[in-house]
Biopython code that builds the backbone (N, CA, C, O; Angstrom):
import numpy as np
from Bio.PDB.StructureBuilder import StructureBuilder

atoms = [
    (1, "MET", "N", (217.957, 47.247, 191.229)),
    (1, "MET", "CA", (217.489, 46.763, 190.044)),
    (1, "MET", "C", (216.407, 48.159, 189.488)),
    (1, "MET", "O", (215.822, 48.650, 190.454)),
    (2, "ILE", "N", (216.154, 48.666, 188.492)),
    (2, "ILE", "CA", (215.455, 49.762, 188.257)),
    (2, "ILE", "C", (213.971, 48.913, 187.430)),
    (2, "ILE", "O", (214.252, 48.021, 186.629)),
    (3, "ARG", "N", (213.134, 49.094, 187.564)),
    (3, "ARG", "CA", (211.897, 48.418, 187.041)),
    (3, "ARG", "C", (210.983, 49.523, 186.179)),
    (3, "ARG", "O", (210.814, 50.581, 186.786)),
    (4, "THR", "N", (210.483, 49.453, 185.103)),
    (4, "THR", "CA", (209.289, 49.986, 184.409)),
    (4, "THR", "C", (208.165, 49.954, 185.039)),
    (4, "THR", "O", (207.757, 48.858, 185.424)),
    (5, "ILE", "N", (207.390, 51.156, 185.297)),
    (5, "ILE", "CA", (206.078, 50.847, 185.360)),
    (5, "ILE", "C", (205.030, 50.938, 184.329)),
    (5, "ILE", "O", (205.235, 51.637, 183.337)),
    (6, "GLY", "N", (203.974, 50.321, 184.468)),
    (6, "GLY", "CA", (202.957, 50.391, 183.401)),
    (6, "GLY", "C", (202.121, 51.519, 183.086)),
    (6, "GLY", "O", (202.052, 52.472, 183.862)),
    (7, "LEU", "N", (201.286, 51.470, 181.673)),
    (7, "LEU", "CA", (200.755, 52.689, 181.297)),
    (7, "LEU", "C", (199.672, 52.888, 182.657)),
    (7, "LEU", "O", (199.627, 53.989, 183.206)),
    (8, "SER", "N", (198.933, 51.906, 183.082)),
    (8, "SER", "CA", (197.730, 52.380, 184.216)),
    (8, "SER", "C", (198.585, 53.179, 185.315)),
    (8, "SER", "O", (198.071, 54.173, 185.828)),
    (9, "ALA", "N", (199.702, 52.829, 185.641)),
    (9, "ALA", "CA", (200.300, 53.628, 186.822)),
    (9, "ALA", "C", (200.498, 54.882, 186.215)),
    (9, "ALA", "O", (200.244, 55.824, 186.966)),
    (10, "VAL", "N", (200.913, 55.209, 184.968)),
    (10, "VAL", "CA", (201.535, 56.255, 184.616)),
    (10, "VAL", "C", (200.149, 57.264, 184.753)),
    (10, "VAL", "O", (200.134, 58.360, 185.314)),
    (11, "MET", "N", (198.996, 56.588, 184.087)),
    (11, "MET", "CA", (197.602, 57.249, 183.742)),
    (11, "MET", "C", (197.452, 57.992, 185.356)),
    (11, "MET", "O", (197.386, 59.198, 185.595)),
    (12, "VAL", "N", (197.426, 56.881, 186.314)),
    (12, "VAL", "CA", (196.903, 56.933, 187.810)),
    (12, "VAL", "C", (197.670, 58.220, 188.399)),
    (12, "VAL", "O", (197.167, 59.159, 189.017)),
    (13, "LEU", "N", (198.816, 58.051, 188.099)),
    (13, "LEU", "CA", (199.899, 59.200, 188.831)),
    (13, "LEU", "C", (199.770, 60.813, 187.944)),
    (13, "LEU", "O", (200.377, 61.810, 188.335)),
    (14, "GLY", "N", (198.996, 60.803, 186.889)),
    (14, "GLY", "CA", (198.843, 62.047, 186.035)),
    (14, "GLY", "C", (199.940, 62.288, 185.104)),
    (14, "GLY", "O", (200.126, 63.456, 184.763)),
    (15, "LEU", "N", (200.827, 61.218, 184.556)),
    (15, "LEU", "CA", (202.011, 61.309, 183.736)),
    (15, "LEU", "C", (201.975, 60.964, 182.567)),
    (15, "LEU", "O", (202.962, 60.648, 181.903)),
    (16, "ALA", "N", (200.688, 60.988, 182.137)),
    (16, "ALA", "CA", (199.978, 60.490, 180.943)),
    (16, "ALA", "C", (200.891, 61.547, 179.849)),
    (16, "ALA", "O", (201.106, 62.714, 180.177)),
    (17, "SER", "N", (201.349, 61.027, 178.630)),
    (17, "SER", "CA", (201.634, 62.142, 177.583)),
    (17, "SER", "C", (200.332, 62.839, 177.016)),
    (17, "SER", "O", (199.175, 62.436, 177.136)),
    (18, "PRO", "N", (200.797, 64.011, 176.352)),
    (18, "PRO", "CA", (199.695, 64.581, 175.662)),
    (18, "PRO", "C", (198.671, 63.608, 174.646)),
    (18, "PRO", "O", (197.456, 63.604, 174.447)),
    (19, "ALA", "N", (199.634, 62.930, 174.207)),
    (19, "ALA", "CA", (198.745, 61.936, 172.924)),
    (19, "ALA", "C", (197.682, 61.185, 173.554)),
    (19, "ALA", "O", (196.771, 60.688, 172.891)),
    (20, "VAL", "N", (197.778, 61.073, 174.987)),
    (20, "VAL", "CA", (196.630, 60.469, 175.772)),
    (20, "VAL", "C", (195.030, 61.326, 176.233)),
    (20, "VAL", "O", (193.960, 60.891, 176.659)),
    (21, "ALA", "N", (195.493, 62.631, 175.917)),
    (21, "ALA", "CA", (194.551, 63.909, 176.237)),
    (21, "ALA", "C", (193.304, 63.419, 175.456)),
    (21, "ALA", "O", (193.273, 62.664, 174.484)),
    (22, "ALA", "N", (192.123, 64.122, 176.213)),
    (22, "ALA", "CA", (190.987, 63.884, 175.238)),
    (22, "ALA", "C", (190.821, 65.096, 174.524)),
    (22, "ALA", "O", (191.280, 66.187, 174.863)),
    (23, "VAL", "N", (190.040, 64.816, 173.371)),
    (23, "VAL", "CA", (190.039, 65.965, 172.447)),
    (23, "VAL", "C", (189.626, 66.808, 172.999)),
    (23, "VAL", "O", (188.844, 66.594, 173.924)),
    (24, "LYS", "N", (190.017, 68.175, 172.620)),
    (24, "LYS", "CA", (189.294, 69.617, 173.212)),
    (24, "LYS", "C", (187.905, 70.076, 172.556)),
    (24, "LYS", "O", (187.735, 70.115, 171.338)),
    (25, "GLN", "N", (186.978, 70.402, 173.460)),
    (25, "GLN", "CA", (185.807, 70.631, 173.134)),
    (25, "GLN", "C", (185.749, 71.935, 172.177)),
    (25, "GLN", "O", (186.626, 72.792, 172.274)),
    (26, "SER", "N", (184.485, 72.081, 171.073)),
    (26, "SER", "CA", (184.698, 73.179, 170.411)),
    (26, "SER", "C", (183.454, 74.253, 170.950)),
    (26, "SER", "O", (182.449, 73.773, 171.475)),
    (27, "GLU", "N", (183.572, 75.413, 170.814)),
    (27, "GLU", "CA", (182.601, 76.300, 171.269)),
    (27, "GLU", "C", (182.592, 77.354, 170.134)),
    (27, "GLU", "O", (183.693, 77.625, 169.654)),
    (28, "LEU", "N", (181.515, 77.980, 169.645)),
    (28, "LEU", "CA", (181.334, 78.576, 168.571)),
    (28, "LEU", "C", (180.228, 79.922, 169.065)),
    (28, "LEU", "O", (179.403, 79.823, 169.974)),
    (29, "VAL", "N", (180.426, 80.964, 168.348)),
    (29, "VAL", "CA", (179.371, 81.750, 168.423)),
    (29, "VAL", "C", (179.215, 82.152, 166.987)),
    (29, "VAL", "O", (180.067, 82.643, 166.247)),
    (30, "LEU", "N", (177.681, 81.784, 166.676)),
    (30, "LEU", "CA", (177.565, 81.918, 164.962)),
    (30, "LEU", "C", (176.579, 82.923, 165.346)),
    (30, "LEU", "O", (176.080, 82.997, 166.468)),
    (31, "SER", "N", (176.259, 83.877, 164.127)),
    (31, "SER", "CA", (175.492, 85.057, 164.182)),
    (31, "SER", "C", (175.476, 85.588, 162.799)),
    (31, "SER", "O", (176.335, 85.211, 162.002)),
    (32, "TYR", "N", (174.662, 86.341, 162.496)),
    (32, "TYR", "CA", (174.446, 86.850, 161.375)),
    (32, "TYR", "C", (173.583, 88.145, 161.357)),
    (32, "TYR", "O", (172.643, 88.155, 162.152)),
    (33, "GLU", "N", (173.789, 89.396, 160.456)),
    (33, "GLU", "CA", (173.582, 90.393, 160.571)),
    (33, "GLU", "C", (172.868, 91.083, 159.179)),
    (33, "GLU", "O", (173.456, 90.936, 158.107)),
    (34, "ALA", "N", (171.785, 91.722, 159.223)),
    (34, "ALA", "CA", (171.473, 92.007, 157.576)),
    (34, "ALA", "C", (171.106, 93.506, 157.708)),
    (34, "ALA", "O", (170.613, 94.029, 158.707)),
    (35, "GLU", "N", (171.380, 94.027, 156.704)),
    (35, "GLU", "CA", (170.983, 95.681, 156.328)),
    (35, "GLU", "C", (169.786, 96.121, 156.597)),
    (35, "GLU", "O", (169.464, 97.179, 157.138)),
    (36, "ALA", "N", (168.862, 94.910, 156.031)),
    (36, "ALA", "CA", (167.434, 95.368, 156.429)),
    (36, "ALA", "C", (167.193, 95.561, 157.869)),
    (36, "ALA", "O", (166.101, 95.996, 158.236)),
    (37, "GLY", "N", (168.195, 95.250, 158.786)),
    (37, "GLY", "CA", (167.625, 95.598, 160.171)),
    (37, "GLY", "C", (167.457, 94.521, 161.018)),
    (37, "GLY", "O", (167.340, 94.787, 162.214)),
    (38, "TYR", "N", (167.408, 93.018, 160.568)),
    (38, "TYR", "CA", (167.280, 91.762, 161.371)),
    (38, "TYR", "C", (168.891, 91.290, 161.876)),
    (38, "TYR", "O", (169.947, 91.652, 161.356)),
    (39, "ALA", "N", (168.710, 90.375, 163.044)),
    (39, "ALA", "CA", (169.987, 90.050, 163.118)),
    (39, "ALA", "C", (169.659, 88.554, 164.174)),
    (39, "ALA", "O", (168.578, 88.306, 164.709)),
    (40, "ALA", "N", (170.877, 87.739, 164.257)),
    (40, "ALA", "CA", (170.354, 86.449, 165.436)),
    (40, "ALA", "C", (171.836, 85.965, 165.725)),
    (40, "ALA", "O", (172.762, 86.103, 164.925)),
    (41, "ALA", "N", (171.916, 85.496, 166.724)),
    (41, "ALA", "CA", (173.221, 84.761, 167.195)),
    (41, "ALA", "C", (172.706, 83.610, 168.290)),
    (41, "ALA", "O", (171.690, 83.726, 168.974)),
    (42, "VAL", "N", (173.735, 82.337, 168.314)),
    (42, "VAL", "CA", (173.487, 81.423, 168.712)),
    (42, "VAL", "C", (174.982, 80.610, 169.166)),
    (42, "VAL", "O", (175.999, 80.746, 168.487)),
    (43, "VAL", "N", (174.937, 79.825, 170.312)),
    (43, "VAL", "CA", (176.029, 79.551, 170.653)),
    (43, "VAL", "C", (175.850, 77.967, 170.244)),
    (43, "VAL", "O", (174.803, 77.340, 170.410)),
    (44, "LEU", "N", (177.218, 77.364, 169.606)),
    (44, "LEU", "CA", (177.075, 76.096, 169.347)),
    (44, "LEU", "C", (178.374, 75.291, 169.792)),
    (44, "LEU", "O", (179.466, 75.626, 169.332)),
    (45, "ARG", "N", (178.278, 74.388, 170.554)),
    (45, "ARG", "CA", (179.203, 73.525, 171.143)),
    (45, "ARG", "C", (179.346, 72.510, 170.297)),
    (45, "ARG", "O", (178.337, 72.229, 169.651)),
    (46, "CYS", "N", (180.463, 71.771, 170.080)),
    (46, "CYS", "CA", (180.906, 70.421, 169.637)),
    (46, "CYS", "C", (181.773, 69.552, 170.550)),
    (46, "CYS", "O", (182.604, 69.962, 171.360)),
    (47, "ASP", "N", (181.407, 68.151, 170.258)),
    (47, "ASP", "CA", (182.492, 67.303, 171.280)),
    (47, "ASP", "C", (182.649, 67.220, 172.598)),
    (47, "ASP", "O", (183.676, 67.102, 173.267)),
    (48, "PRO", "N", (181.009, 67.327, 173.047)),
    (48, "PRO", "CA", (179.759, 66.737, 172.687)),
    (48, "PRO", "C", (179.229, 68.067, 171.954)),
    (48, "PRO", "O", (179.751, 69.176, 172.076)),
    (49, "ALA", "N", (177.903, 67.711, 171.035)),
    (49, "ALA", "CA", (176.992, 68.722, 170.609)),
    (49, "ALA", "C", (176.383, 69.235, 171.546)),
    (49, "ALA", "O", (175.777, 68.400, 172.217)),
    (50, "GLY", "N", (176.260, 70.537, 171.971)),
    (50, "GLY", "CA", (175.316, 71.319, 173.140)),
    (50, "GLY", "C", (175.081, 72.709, 172.469)),
    (50, "GLY", "O", (175.279, 72.862, 171.263)),
    (51, "GLY", "N", (174.704, 73.596, 173.183)),
    (51, "GLY", "CA", (174.429, 74.840, 172.895)),
    (51, "GLY", "C", (172.945, 75.198, 172.499)),
    (51, "GLY", "O", (172.065, 74.337, 172.496)),
    (52, "ALA", "N", (172.711, 76.545, 172.158)),
    (52, "ALA", "CA", (171.386, 76.762, 171.637)),
    (52, "ALA", "C", (170.768, 76.597, 170.365)),
    (52, "ALA", "O", (169.572, 76.826, 170.181)),
    (53, "HIS", "N", (171.611, 76.176, 169.416)),
    (53, "HIS", "CA", (171.643, 76.094, 167.905)),
    (53, "HIS", "C", (170.537, 74.983, 168.182)),
    (53, "HIS", "O", (170.509, 74.233, 169.158)),
    (54, "PRO", "N", (169.689, 75.028, 167.192)),
    (54, "PRO", "CA", (168.437, 74.310, 167.142)),
    (54, "PRO", "C", (168.831, 72.887, 166.347)),
    (54, "PRO", "O", (168.005, 71.988, 166.504)),
    (55, "LYS", "N", (169.910, 72.599, 165.576)),
    (55, "LYS", "CA", (170.432, 71.725, 164.782)),
    (55, "LYS", "C", (171.771, 71.231, 165.009)),
    (55, "LYS", "O", (172.610, 71.013, 164.135)),
    (56, "LYS", "N", (171.898, 71.075, 166.237)),
    (56, "LYS", "CA", (173.446, 71.423, 166.981)),
    (56, "LYS", "C", (173.912, 70.193, 166.382)),
    (56, "LYS", "O", (174.796, 70.407, 165.554)),
    (57, "GLY", "N", (173.611, 68.984, 166.527)),
    (57, "GLY", "CA", (174.280, 67.658, 166.012)),
    (57, "GLY", "C", (174.767, 67.861, 164.633)),
    (57, "GLY", "O", (175.936, 67.552, 164.404)),
    (58, "LYS", "N", (173.804, 68.488, 163.385)),
    (58, "LYS", "CA", (174.066, 68.569, 162.174)),
    (58, "LYS", "C", (174.948, 69.506, 161.791)),
    (58, "LYS", "O", (175.570, 69.520, 160.728)),
    (59, "ALA", "N", (175.002, 70.362, 162.743)),
    (59, "ALA", "CA", (175.550, 71.830, 162.377)),
    (59, "ALA", "C", (177.177, 70.999, 162.582)),
    (59, "ALA", "O", (177.960, 70.820, 161.650)),
    (60, "CYS", "N", (177.407, 70.598, 163.943)),
    (60, "CYS", "CA", (178.492, 70.232, 164.197)),
    (60, "CYS", "C", (179.300, 69.049, 163.085)),
    (60, "CYS", "O", (180.447, 69.062, 162.638)),
    (61, "GLN", "N", (178.314, 68.192, 162.904)),
    (61, "GLN", "CA", (178.573, 67.331, 161.487)),
    (61, "GLN", "C", (179.458, 68.191, 160.380)),
    (61, "GLN", "O", (180.628, 67.992, 160.055)),
    (62, "ALA", "N", (178.618, 69.128, 159.937)),
    (62, "ALA", "CA", (178.880, 69.845, 158.902)),
    (62, "ALA", "C", (180.041, 70.645, 158.803)),
    (62, "ALA", "O", (180.594, 70.844, 157.722)),
    (63, "LEU", "N", (180.493, 71.178, 160.024)),
    (63, "LEU", "CA", (181.688, 71.722, 160.008)),
    (63, "LEU", "C", (182.783, 70.910, 160.473)),
    (63, "LEU", "O", (183.875, 71.429, 160.242)),
    (64, "ALA", "N", (182.835, 69.651, 161.132)),
    (64, "ALA", "CA", (183.714, 68.546, 161.068)),
    (64, "ALA", "C", (184.081, 68.311, 159.874)),
    (64, "ALA", "O", (185.285, 68.101, 159.723)),
    (65, "LYS", "N", (183.299, 68.274, 158.804)),
    (65, "LYS", "CA", (183.527, 67.870, 157.642)),
    (65, "LYS", "C", (184.714, 68.862, 156.789)),
    (65, "LYS", "O", (185.489, 68.416, 155.943)),
    (66, "VAL", "N", (184.655, 69.993, 157.143)),
    (66, "VAL", "CA", (185.608, 70.861, 156.651)),
    (66, "VAL", "C", (186.598, 71.210, 157.830)),
    (66, "VAL", "O", (187.340, 72.180, 157.679)),
    (67, "HIS", "N", (186.658, 70.373, 159.154)),
    (67, "HIS", "CA", (187.903, 70.742, 159.810)),
    (67, "HIS", "C", (187.654, 72.130, 160.504)),
    (67, "HIS", "O", (188.526, 72.998, 160.518)),
    (68, "GLY", "N", (186.498, 72.281, 161.041)),
    (68, "GLY", "CA", (186.183, 73.748, 161.595)),
    (68, "GLY", "C", (186.132, 74.975, 160.923)),
    (68, "GLY", "O", (185.852, 75.960, 161.606)),
    (69, "ARG", "N", (186.417, 75.172, 159.320)),
    (69, "ARG", "CA", (186.990, 76.063, 158.421)),
    (69, "ARG", "C", (185.696, 76.682, 157.957)),
    (69, "ARG", "O", (185.671, 76.166, 156.840)),
    (70, "PRO", "N", (184.619, 77.407, 158.008)),
    (70, "PRO", "CA", (183.690, 77.743, 157.554)),
    (70, "PRO", "C", (183.852, 78.389, 156.041)),
    (70, "PRO", "O", (182.938, 78.458, 155.219)),
    (71, "GLU", "N", (184.952, 78.760, 155.882)),
    (71, "GLU", "CA", (185.349, 78.841, 154.608)),
    (71, "GLU", "C", (185.529, 78.318, 153.601)),
    (71, "GLU", "O", (185.613, 78.888, 152.513)),
    (72, "LYS", "N", (185.645, 76.768, 153.876)),
    (72, "LYS", "CA", (185.503, 75.680, 152.994)),
    (72, "LYS", "C", (183.981, 75.279, 152.731)),
    (72, "LYS", "O", (183.707, 74.527, 151.795)),
    (73, "LEU", "N", (183.251, 75.662, 153.357)),
    (73, "LEU", "CA", (181.734, 75.056, 153.177)),
    (73, "LEU", "C", (181.261, 75.342, 151.866)),
    (73, "LEU", "O", (181.022, 76.543, 151.745)),
    (74, "ARG", "N", (181.000, 74.554, 150.659)),
    (74, "ARG", "CA", (180.441, 74.991, 149.896)),
    (74, "ARG", "C", (178.960, 74.534, 149.489)),
    (74, "ARG", "O", (178.271, 73.599, 149.898)),
    (75, "PRO", "N", (178.679, 75.696, 148.379)),
    (75, "PRO", "CA", (177.134, 75.684, 148.221)),
    (75, "PRO", "C", (176.454, 74.801, 147.675)),
    (75, "PRO", "O", (176.887, 74.040, 146.810)),
    (76, "ALA", "N", (175.360, 74.807, 148.102)),
    (76, "ALA", "CA", (174.208, 73.628, 147.507)),
    (76, "ALA", "C", (173.864, 73.794, 146.229)),
    (76, "ALA", "O", (173.752, 74.977, 145.908)),
    (77, "LYS", "N", (173.658, 73.014, 145.393)),
    (77, "LYS", "CA", (173.008, 73.366, 144.260)),
    (77, "LYS", "C", (171.459, 73.843, 144.220)),
    (77, "LYS", "O", (170.524, 73.110, 143.895)),
    (78, "VAL", "N", (171.354, 75.197, 144.608)),
    (78, "VAL", "CA", (170.144, 75.598, 144.874)),
    (78, "VAL", "C", (170.162, 77.103, 144.158)),
    (78, "VAL", "O", (171.218, 77.736, 144.175)),
    (79, "MET", "N", (168.817, 77.741, 143.444)),
    (79, "MET", "CA", (169.222, 79.075, 142.965)),
    (79, "MET", "C", (168.714, 79.929, 143.840)),
    (79, "MET", "O", (167.661, 79.751, 144.453)),
    (80, "CYS", "N", (169.497, 80.957, 143.940)),
    (80, "CYS", "CA", (168.721, 82.133, 144.456)),
    (80, "CYS", "C", (168.880, 83.257, 143.549)),
    (80, "CYS", "O", (169.756, 83.511, 142.723)),
    (81, "THR", "N", (167.441, 84.095, 144.026)),
    (81, "THR", "CA", (167.271, 85.268, 143.259)),
    (81, "THR", "C", (168.550, 85.864, 142.887)),
    (81, "THR", "O", (169.509, 85.093, 142.832)),
    (82, "MET", "N", (168.797, 87.476, 142.541)),
    (82, "MET", "CA", (169.924, 88.143, 142.125)),
    (82, "MET", "C", (169.658, 89.204, 142.883)),
    (82, "MET", "O", (170.202, 90.275, 142.613)),
    (83, "GLU", "N", (168.744, 89.087, 144.000)),
    (83, "GLU", "CA", (167.920, 90.569, 144.873)),
    (83, "GLU", "C", (169.261, 91.054, 145.815)),
    (83, "GLU", "O", (169.664, 90.094, 146.472)),
    (84, "TYR", "N", (170.100, 92.363, 146.063)),
    (84, "TYR", "CA", (170.873, 92.496, 146.675)),
    (84, "TYR", "C", (170.544, 93.244, 147.987)),
    (84, "TYR", "O", (170.330, 94.448, 148.127)),
    (85, "ALA", "N", (170.550, 92.300, 148.880)),
    (85, "ALA", "CA", (170.056, 92.534, 150.417)),
    (85, "ALA", "C", (170.923, 91.942, 151.136)),
    (85, "ALA", "O", (170.593, 90.871, 151.645)),
    (86, "PRO", "N", (172.418, 92.538, 151.399)),
    (86, "PRO", "CA", (173.035, 91.789, 152.064)),
    (86, "PRO", "C", (173.306, 91.417, 153.709)),
    (86, "PRO", "O", (173.232, 92.306, 154.557)),
    (87, "VAL", "N", (173.575, 90.235, 154.006)),
    (87, "VAL", "CA", (173.733, 89.603, 155.141)),
    (87, "VAL", "C", (174.909, 89.357, 155.488)),
    (87, "VAL", "O", (175.515, 88.902, 154.518)),
    (88, "THR", "N", (175.550, 89.427, 156.392)),
    (88, "THR", "CA", (176.807, 89.410, 157.003)),
    (88, "THR", "C", (176.805, 88.418, 158.204)),
    (88, "THR", "O", (176.274, 88.834, 159.234)),
    (89, "ALA", "N", (177.483, 86.793, 158.208)),
    (89, "ALA", "CA", (177.628, 85.973, 158.965)),
    (89, "ALA", "C", (178.784, 86.111, 159.366)),
    (89, "ALA", "O", (179.744, 86.442, 158.669)),
    (90, "ARG", "N", (178.791, 85.748, 161.095)),
    (90, "ARG", "CA", (180.208, 85.686, 161.453)),
    (90, "ARG", "C", (180.066, 84.190, 162.473)),
    (90, "ARG", "O", (179.018, 83.673, 162.860)),
    (91, "ILE", "N", (181.153, 83.836, 162.675)),
    (91, "ILE", "CA", (181.670, 82.924, 163.637)),
    (91, "ILE", "C", (182.987, 82.899, 164.005)),
    (91, "ILE", "O", (184.039, 82.913, 163.364)),
    (92, "GLU", "N", (182.613, 82.844, 165.603)),
    (92, "GLU", "CA", (183.811, 83.048, 166.574)),
    (92, "GLU", "C", (184.149, 82.306, 167.818)),
    (92, "GLU", "O", (183.436, 82.551, 168.791)),
    (93, "GLY", "N", (184.925, 81.607, 167.932)),
    (93, "GLY", "CA", (185.570, 81.114, 169.113)),
    (93, "GLY", "C", (186.396, 79.880, 168.832)),
    (93, "GLY", "O", (187.313, 79.970, 168.015)),
    (94, "THR", "N", (186.171, 78.849, 169.381)),
    (94, "THR", "CA", (187.297, 77.782, 169.071)),
    (94, "THR", "C", (186.875, 76.551, 168.351)),
    (94, "THR", "O", (185.791, 76.024, 168.600)),
    (95, "TRP", "N", (187.621, 76.123, 167.550)),
    (95, "TRP", "CA", (187.225, 74.263, 166.971)),
    (95, "TRP", "C", (188.465, 73.345, 167.673)),
    (95, "TRP", "O", (189.667, 73.499, 167.453)),
    (96, "HIS", "N", (188.103, 72.763, 168.202)),
    (96, "HIS", "CA", (189.380, 71.809, 168.930)),
    (96, "HIS", "C", (190.533, 72.204, 169.070)),
    (96, "HIS", "O", (191.597, 71.780, 168.619)),
    (97, "GLY", "N", (190.129, 73.573, 170.132)),
    (97, "GLY", "CA", (191.109, 74.430, 170.742)),
    (97, "GLY", "C", (191.924, 75.438, 169.520)),
    (97, "GLY", "O", (192.911, 76.126, 169.783)),
    (98, "ARG", "N", (191.443, 75.373, 168.504)),
    (98, "ARG", "CA", (192.395, 76.292, 167.344)),
    (98, "ARG", "C", (191.133, 77.693, 167.611)),
    (98, "ARG", "O", (189.985, 77.575, 168.041)),
    (99, "PRO", "N", (191.760, 78.793, 167.237)),
    (99, "PRO", "CA", (190.588, 79.804, 167.160)),
    (99, "PRO", "C", (190.065, 79.763, 165.987)),
    (99, "PRO", "O", (190.558, 79.226, 164.995)),
    (100, "VAL", "N", (189.044, 80.333, 166.064)),
    (100, "VAL", "CA", (188.133, 80.648, 164.796)),
    (100, "VAL", "C", (187.612, 82.083, 164.673)),
    (100, "VAL", "O", (186.910, 82.620, 165.530)),
    (101, "ASP", "N", (188.051, 82.711, 163.429)),
    (101, "ASP", "CA", (187.554, 84.073, 163.523)),
    (101, "ASP", "C", (187.401, 84.422, 162.126)),
    (101, "ASP", "O", (188.378, 84.657, 161.416)),
    (102, "TRP", "N", (185.872, 84.476, 161.593)),
    (102, "TRP", "CA", (185.578, 84.086, 160.431)),
    (102, "TRP", "C", (184.326, 85.189, 160.017)),
    (102, "TRP", "O", (183.316, 85.239, 160.720)),
    (103, "THR", "N", (184.473, 85.993, 158.910)),
    (103, "THR", "CA", (183.117, 86.986, 158.886)),
    (103, "THR", "C", (183.217, 87.031, 157.215)),
    (103, "THR", "O", (184.236, 87.196, 156.545)),
    (104, "HIS", "N", (181.878, 86.838, 156.760)),
    (104, "HIS", "CA", (181.458, 86.796, 155.284)),
    (104, "HIS", "C", (180.404, 87.754, 155.158)),
    (104, "HIS", "O", (179.604, 87.847, 156.089)),
    (105, "THR", "N", (180.284, 88.463, 154.171)),
    (105, "THR", "CA", (178.974, 89.351, 153.710)),
    (105, "THR", "C", (178.392, 88.352, 152.245)),
    (105, "THR", "O", (179.011, 88.222, 151.189)),
    (106, "PHE", "N", (177.254, 87.841, 152.537)),
    (106, "PHE", "CA", (176.711, 87.419, 151.511)),
    (106, "PHE", "C", (175.536, 88.255, 150.698)),
    (106, "PHE", "O", (174.729, 88.952, 151.314)),
    (107, "GLY", "N", (175.515, 88.142, 149.460)),
    (107, "GLY", "CA", (174.237, 89.304, 148.757)),
    (107, "GLY", "C", (172.857, 89.121, 149.304)),
    (107, "GLY", "O", (171.986, 89.941, 149.015)),
    (108, "ASN", "N", (172.567, 87.962, 150.179)),
    (108, "ASN", "CA", (171.209, 87.925, 150.506)),
    (108, "ASN", "C", (170.999, 86.739, 151.396)),
    (108, "ASN", "O", (171.838, 85.838, 151.417)),
    (109, "ALA", "N", (170.027, 86.703, 152.057)),
    (109, "ALA", "CA", (169.888, 85.410, 153.204)),
    (109, "ALA", "C", (169.588, 84.018, 152.387)),
    (109, "ALA", "O", (169.967, 82.920, 152.796)),
    (110, "CYS", "N", (168.869, 84.217, 151.202)),
    (110, "CYS", "CA", (169.348, 82.670, 150.097)),
    (110, "CYS", "C", (170.560, 82.174, 150.167)),
    (110, "CYS", "O", (170.866, 81.038, 150.527)),
    (111, "ASP", "N", (171.649, 83.516, 149.625)),
    (111, "ASP", "CA", (173.082, 82.823, 149.290)),
    (111, "ASP", "C", (173.599, 82.508, 150.553)),
    (111, "ASP", "O", (174.434, 81.603, 150.535)),
    (112, "MET", "N", (173.324, 83.025, 151.703)),
    (112, "MET", "CA", (173.966, 82.704, 153.132)),
    (112, "MET", "C", (173.424, 80.994, 153.289)),
    (112, "MET", "O", (174.070, 79.951, 153.389)),
    (113, "ALA", "N", (172.342, 81.199, 153.265)),
    (113, "ALA", "CA", (171.403, 79.649, 153.446)),
    (113, "ALA", "C", (172.036, 78.477, 152.731)),
    (113, "ALA", "O", (172.418, 77.442, 153.276)),
    (114, "ARG", "N", (172.114, 78.827, 151.176)),
    (114, "ARG", "CA", (172.817, 77.808, 150.439)),
    (114, "ARG", "C", (174.111, 77.453, 150.610)),
    (114, "ARG", "O", (174.472, 76.288, 150.446)),
    (115, "THR", "N", (174.965, 78.453, 150.968)),
    (115, "THR", "CA", (176.613, 78.277, 151.345)),
    (115, "THR", "C", (176.556, 77.689, 152.484)),
    (115, "THR", "O", (177.152, 76.623, 152.644)),
    (116, "MET", "N", (175.869, 78.239, 153.438)),
    (116, "MET", "CA", (176.201, 77.628, 155.016)),
    (116, "MET", "C", (175.367, 76.439, 155.644)),
    (116, "MET", "O", (175.648, 75.793, 156.654)),
    (117, "GLY", "N", (174.305, 76.308, 154.832)),
    (117, "GLY", "CA", (173.278, 75.041, 154.966)),
    (117, "GLY", "C", (172.796, 75.413, 156.604)),
    (117, "GLY", "O", (172.397, 76.468, 157.097)),
    (118, "VAL", "N", (173.021, 74.073, 157.183)),
    (118, "VAL", "CA", (172.497, 73.816, 158.719)),
    (118, "VAL", "C", (173.277, 74.762, 159.569)),
    (118, "VAL", "O", (172.601, 75.389, 160.385)),
    (119, "VAL", "N", (174.497, 74.982, 159.548)),
    (119, "VAL", "CA", (175.158, 75.843, 160.062)),
    (119, "VAL", "C", (174.655, 76.880, 160.776)),
    (119, "VAL", "O", (174.641, 76.874, 162.007)),
    (120, "MET", "N", (174.093, 78.090, 159.874)),
    (120, "MET", "CA", (173.790, 79.257, 160.120)),
    (120, "MET", "C", (171.851, 78.832, 159.953)),
    (120, "MET", "O", (171.169, 79.819, 159.677)),
    (121, "ALA", "N", (171.423, 78.089, 160.041)),
    (121, "ALA", "CA", (169.896, 77.589, 160.165)),
    (121, "ALA", "C", (169.639, 77.793, 161.647)),
    (121, "ALA", "O", (169.843, 76.937, 162.507)),
    (122, "PHE", "N", (169.139, 79.101, 161.868)),
    (122, "PHE", "CA", (168.569, 79.338, 163.217)),
    (122, "PHE", "C", (167.948, 80.227, 163.068)),
    (122, "PHE", "O", (167.316, 80.704, 164.011)),
]
sb = StructureBuilder()
sb.init_structure("model")
sb.init_model(0)
sb.init_chain("A")
sb.init_seg("    ")
for serial, (resi, resn, name, xyz) in enumerate(atoms, 1):
    if name == "N":
        sb.init_residue(resn, " ", resi, " ")
    sb.init_atom(name, np.array(xyz, "f"), 0.0, 1.0, " ", f" {name:<3s}", serial, name[0])
structure = sb.get_structure()
């Protein structure tokens, strides 16, 4: 006679399906560099929130809303000057196991801040 084993036995034996596997952690390096000569970089981990980002929890929430796709962040309704002082932002690493390699040049620091919000607030 053949008997089936319960889910708990499968998990104890390490035979659980991928559907039971834990959510993959996200780890991103966020950086920006201005032609004016200043730059900054920080590590952001999500699920759970960690790294050196000063507002890691809120930054992870903002990225979660766009499924880790920085290009989908939308600018806040804030006005910026038309001053041209380019700032290049970059986000690279992994979001829930998916590679992220995003770069964008903004017209100035205000434009970057209004578009990226808390994500680039470091």
